[in-house]
C-alpha positions in Angstrom: 53.3 -45.2 2.9 53.6 -48.8 4.0 55.0 -51.3 1.4 53.2 -54.5 0.5 55.9 -56.4 2.4 55.3 -54.3 5.5 51.5 -54.9 5.3 52.3 -58.6 4.9 54.6 -58.6 7.9 52.0 -56.8 10.1 49.3 -59.3 9.0 51.6 -62.2 9.8 52.5 -60.8 13.2 48.8 -60.4 14.1 47.8 -63.9 13.0 50.7 -65.5 14.8 49.2 -65.7 18.3 52.0 -66.8 20.4 55.4 -65.1 21.1 57.1 -68.4 20.1 56.2 -68.0 16.4 55.5 -64.3 16.1 57.6 -62.3 13.7 59.2 -59.1 14.6 57.6 -55.7 14.0 58.7 -54.4 10.6 61.8 -52.2 10.6 61.0 -48.6 11.4 57.5 -49.4 12.8 56.4 -49.3 16.5 53.7 -51.5 17.9 51.5 -49.1 19.9 48.9 -51.5 21.0 48.3 -55.3 21.0 45.1 -57.1 21.7 45.8 -60.8 22.0 43.2 -63.4 21.1 39.9 -62.7 22.8 37.4 -65.6 23.5 35.7 -64.9 20.1 39.1 -65.2 18.3 39.6 -61.5 17.6 43.1 -60.1 17.9 44.6 -56.9 16.6 47.6 -54.7 16.7 48.2 -50.9 16.0 51.5 -50.0 14.3 53.0 -46.6 13.6 55.8 -45.4 11.4 56.3 -41.6 11.2 52.8 -40.2 10.7 51.3 -43.4 9.4 49.1 -45.7 11.4 48.3 -49.3 10.3 45.8 -51.5 12.2 46.1 -55.2 11.6 43.5 -57.6 12.8 42.4 -61.2 12.4 39.3 -62.4 10.8 37.9 -65.8 11.7 39.8 -68.1 13.9 39.8 -71.8 12.9 40.5 -72.9 16.5 37.3 -71.3 17.8 34.5 -73.7 16.9 31.8 -71.1 17.3 33.7 -68.7 15.0 34.2 -71.5 12.4 30.6 -72.6 12.6 29.0 -69.2 12.7 31.0 -67.6 9.9 33.0 -70.0 7.7 30.2 -72.6 7.2 27.7 -69.8 6.4 30.1 -68.2 4.0 30.7 -71.5 2.3 26.9 -72.1 1.9 26.3 -68.4 0.9 23.8 -67.9 3.8 25.4 -64.6 4.9 23.5 -61.5 3.9 
C-alpha cells in the first residue's frame, strides 16, 4: 500500500505542471499515463507499484479564470449544491 509520503509525492507531481518544477516519480513507482493541463485546468497521472494503481489528479486551477469563477467563488459563497 502506498505510504502517505508517496501519496503526497504523486499529488505534488500532478500539480506541478511544468517539467522545470516537477518532482520525480516516487521510488518504485512507474508513471503509466500523464494528461497535462487541458484547457479547463484538469490534469492527471496514473502510477503503478507492484499490483497497486494510484490516480492523481488536480482539482481547480487558479490560473484558469473560468475554473476559478465557476467553482472557487461558488464554493466560497456556498452556492454549490
